[in-house]
Every structure is written in C-alpha cells, then in structure tokens.
C-alpha positions in Angstrom: 205.6 201.6 126.0 206.5 198.3 124.3 203.6 195.9 124.1 203.5 192.4 122.6 200.1 190.9 121.7 199.9 187.2 120.9 196.7 185.6 119.5 196.7 181.8 119.5 193.1 181.2 118.7 192.6 180.4 115.1 195.5 181.5 112.9 198.5 182.6 115.1 199.1 186.3 115.1 201.8 188.4 116.8 201.6 192.2 117.1 204.3 194.4 118.5 203.1 197.9 119.4 200.0 197.2 117.3 202.1 196.2 114.2 201.8 192.7 112.8 205.0 190.7 113.1 206.5 188.0 111.0 205.3 184.8 109.5 207.2 181.9 111.0 209.6 180.3 108.6 208.6 176.7 109.5 205.7 175.1 111.3 208.1 173.6 113.8 209.5 177.0 114.7 206.0 178.3 115.2 205.0 175.3 117.3 208.0 175.5 119.6 207.2 179.2 120.3 203.6 178.4 121.1 204.6 175.4 123.3 206.8 177.8 125.3 204.0 180.4 125.6 201.5 177.8 126.8 204.0 176.7 129.4 203.3 180.1 131.0 206.8 181.0 132.1 207.8 177.5 133.1 211.5 176.7 132.4 211.6 173.7 130.1 214.6 171.5 129.5 215.8 171.6 125.9 216.0 167.8 125.8 212.3 167.6 126.8 211.3 169.9 123.9 213.5 168.1 121.4 212.0 164.7 122.4 208.5 166.2 122.0 209.0 167.7 118.6 211.6 165.3 117.1 210.8 162.0 118.7 212.1 159.9 115.8 215.5 161.5 115.8 218.4 160.5 118.1 218.7 162.9 121.0 221.7 164.8 119.7 220.0 165.3 116.3 216.8 166.5 118.0 218.8 169.0 120.0 220.5 170.3 116.9 217.1 170.7 115.1 215.8 172.5 118.2 218.8 174.8 118.3 218.3 175.7 114.7 214.7 176.7 115.3 215.5 178.7 118.4 218.1 180.6 116.4 215.6 181.3 113.7 213.1 182.5 116.3 215.5 184.8 118.0 216.6 186.2 114.6 213.0 186.8 113.6 212.3 188.7 116.9 215.4 190.8 116.4 214.5 191.7 112.8 211.0 192.7 113.9 212.5 195.2 116.4 212.0 193.0 119.4 215.0 192.3 121.7 214.9 188.5 122.0 216.2 188.8 125.5 213.0 190.6 126.5 210.9 187.7 125.2 212.7 184.4 125.7 214.8 183.1 128.5 217.5 181.0 126.8 220.4 179.0 128.2 222.3 176.0 127.0 219.9 173.7 128.8 216.7 175.7 129.4 214.1 177.6 127.3 211.2 179.7 128.6 208.8 182.4 127.5 209.6 185.2 129.9 208.7 188.6 128.5 210.3 191.6 130.2 207.8 193.8 128.4 204.0 194.3 128.6 202.3 191.4 126.8 198.9 189.7 126.4 197.9 186.3 125.2 194.3 185.8 124.1 194.3 182.2 125.5 195.3 183.5 129.0 192.8 186.3 128.8 190.1 183.8 127.8 190.8 181.4 130.7 191.1 184.2 133.2 187.9 185.8 132.0 185.9 182.6 132.4 187.4 181.8 135.8 184.6 181.5 138.3 181.8 181.2 135.8 181.1 177.7 136.9 180.2 179.0 140.4 177.5 181.3 138.9 173.9 180.4 138.6 172.6 181.3 135.1 169.2 182.0 136.5 170.4 184.7 138.9 173.4 186.1 137.1 173.6 189.9 136.7 173.5 191.6 133.3 177.1 192.8 133.7 178.3 189.3 134.4 176.6 188.1 131.2 178.1 190.9 129.2 181.6 190.0 130.5 181.1 186.4 129.4 179.9 187.4 126.0 182.9 189.7 125.5 185.3 187.0 126.6 183.8 184.5 124.1 184.7 186.9 121.3 188.3 186.1 121.9 187.7 182.6 120.6 188.3 183.3 116.9 188.9 179.6 116.2 190.3 176.5 117.8 193.8 176.8 119.4 196.5 176.9 116.8 194.5 175.6 113.9 196.5 173.2 111.8 198.6 171.9 114.6 197.9 168.3 115.6 200.7 167.5 118.0 199.5 165.8 121.2 200.4 168.7 123.5 198.3 171.0 121.4 195.3 168.7 120.9 195.0 168.2 124.6 195.0 171.9 125.4 192.7 172.6 122.5 190.1 170.2 123.8 190.3 171.8 127.3 189.7 175.2 125.8 186.9 173.9 123.6 185.2 172.5 126.7 185.5 175.8 128.5 183.9 177.6 125.5 181.1 175.0 125.4 180.4 175.4 129.1 180.3 179.2 128.7 177.9 179.1 125.7 175.7 176.6 127.6 175.6 179.0 130.6 174.5 181.8 128.3 171.9 179.5 126.7 170.3 178.7 130.1 170.4 182.4 131.0 168.6 183.4 127.8 166.1 180.6 128.1 165.2 181.8 131.6 164.8 185.4 130.4 162.9 184.3 127.3 165.3 185.8 124.8 164.5 183.1 122.4 166.3 184.4 119.3 169.5 184.7 121.2 169.0 181.3 122.9 168.4 179.7 119.5 171.6 181.2 118.1 173.5 179.9 121.1 172.0 176.4 120.8 173.0 176.2 117.2 176.6 177.2 118.1 176.7 174.4 120.7 175.4 171.8 118.2 178.3 172.7 115.9 180.6 171.8 118.7 178.8 168.6 119.7 175.8 167.6 117.5 174.8 164.7 119.8 173.9 166.7 122.9 170.2 166.0 123.3 169.5 168.7 125.8 170.7 171.3 123.3 168.3 169.8 120.7 165.5 170.1 123.3 166.4 173.8 123.8 166.0 174.3 120.0 162.7 172.6 120.0 161.5 174.7 122.9 162.7 177.9 121.2 160.9 177.2 117.9 157.7 176.2 119.7 157.6 179.3 121.9 158.4 181.4 118.9 155.2 180.1 117.3 157.0 177.8 114.8 155.7 174.4 115.8 156.5 172.8 112.4 160.2 173.7 112.9 160.2 172.2 116.4 158.7 169.0 115.1 161.1 168.9 112.1 164.0 169.4 114.5 163.0 166.5 116.7 162.8 164.2 113.6 166.2 165.4 112.5 167.6 164.8 116.0 166.1 161.3 116.0 167.6 160.4 112.7 171.0 161.7 113.8 171.0 159.7 117.0 169.9 156.5 115.2 172.6 157.0 112.5 175.5 157.9 114.8 174.7 156.0 118.0 172.0 153.5 117.0 169.7 154.8 119.7 166.3 156.5 120.0 166.0 160.0 121.7 165.9 160.0 125.5 162.5 159.9 127.3 162.9 163.6 128.1 163.2 164.5 124.5 160.3 162.2 123.4 158.1 163.7 126.2 158.9 167.2 124.9 158.0 166.1 121.4 154.7 164.8 122.5 153.9 168.1 124.4 154.7 170.0 121.2 152.5 167.7 119.1 149.6 168.3 121.5 149.8 172.0 120.6 151.1 173.4 123.9 151.9 177.1 123.5 153.7 177.2 126.8 156.1 174.6 128.2 157.1 174.3 131.8 160.9 173.9 131.5 163.6 173.6 134.0 166.4 175.8 132.5 169.1 174.0 134.5 168.4 170.6 132.9 166.4 171.8 129.8 163.9 169.1 130.7 160.1 169.5 130.5 158.6 169.5 134.0 155.4 167.6 134.9 152.2 169.5 134.3 151.5 169.9 138.0 155.0 171.3 138.9 156.0 174.8 137.9 159.6 176.0 138.0 160.6 178.9 140.3 164.0 180.4 140.9 164.0 178.9 144.4 163.4 175.4 143.2 166.2 172.8 143.7 168.7 172.5 140.8 168.2 169.4 138.7 171.0 167.3 137.4 171.9 168.1 133.8 170.2 165.6 131.6 171.3 164.6 128.1 
C-alpha cells in the first residue's frame, strides 16, 4: 500500500513507502509545497500564492514564477515514483494538497494528539493520558520548517510552539503533584528554553532543587532569575517568587505548593485535590 509521510517539524522530510524522497531544488519550491500542506486540502487561488511568495513582482511575473515551481515539484514527485495527480490538485487557477493515497503529516498528528489536553486537570490525569502526551511531544523535532521566515510560516510556528509549551507545562504540573522531581526539573528547564522570563517556571525549579535537598542550587537559581528579570525587564521578581525564596532561606524542607499556579501557599493552608483551582501566576 502506498504511503506518504511528511515531517515538517525541524528539517523538512518526505518519505514514500519508508524511503526518503528528494531534496527540493529551491527554498521557494519547498515553501510552496509546505504552504499547500498546511492549508489542509483547501483549494488556493494561484494568484493568492503568487502574491504571498513573490510580492515584489508584477502579478503576471509572480504567476510565471509560481508555475515554474509547481512544474519542478510535479517533476520531482514523478521522478520519485509518486504520481503527482495523487498528491496535488492542480488546475490553471487552483492548487491544493489533496493526496489520493495514505499519508501522514507530523504537524497534523501533533495537533490532533494534543486536542482536548486543555480540558484535562494535571492533578487527576490518568497515567495513559500522560503517556500519550509525552509520545506526542516526541513528534516535535524542532520548530516548524526551520529556516523559513515568511509571515505565514512564522504565525503557524508560534501557534505550534505555544501548544508545545502548554503541553510541557501540563506535564510539569502533573510531575510536581506526583513528586517526580527529576522529571519535573527536566520539563521546567525545557520550558525556560522556550521562554526564560516565565517566573512560575523559575519557581518550579527552585522548589524541585529544594525538595531534592539541594538548597544552594535553589538559592542560586533565584539569584540568577532575579538578575535576568532586572536585565531584560528592569523589574524585581514577583512577590510569589520572593516569598518562595524566603521560605527556602529559612531552611524549609517541605513547601506547601499549589501545583496549578506553582505558588507557595500560606502556612495555615494545605493544598488538596479538591481545593479550588488558582489562577496561573507569573
């Protein structure tokens, strides 16, 4: 059975029946193909695509440039053993990605796999749900179409980055709640790579170090966070972060923490699964 696998995360890869396909002859040819894939079967006017990719050219010249890249793409598919008619819908006015064979796109699988995660509670999620999210995150080999900086790509890339961030943050809260501190620390560090200014993630790292018995590392991380915020934003850490720092300095071995907001709770209030969900701080 014919099968086309398309990976758009990181470096673009195409496989037909498990065999790697061609390298695109030009970046524009590659970008046009990806643009059509991400349109998810929508029929797009040639003039719209030409204006998107060749905005500085007069419309007739843009159309000719597009026609040349479509010809190259169809030729490449054919040379690779793929019938172009089974991959692309092409008319004089319309282009679309319309495979008539089995196919998969990692971006589509990623979005489908994370669908509904925002409705889950990380404190009550089942182990199989967590495993599914972890497996889906493995699809994210890098940002969408690395090296492409066209507006249409950048916007979609940021949406996917945000979905990855939310999924990693969900797993962080789950692992904090279940006291898997090593995994929580790893997740928090991944999140800081994506956004180093998120204070609640810094608080999670401080908590992990402290609960792992490494109070000096927790203190050092607070100071590093404070320097970063001062340098980048000209501000001091939030009261929640400063309060956590003071609790750690006082030598607390246990910290009452709301896993939803990653905020230290007052000493008289202990968190339970039935407690109201706090608004995310930081």
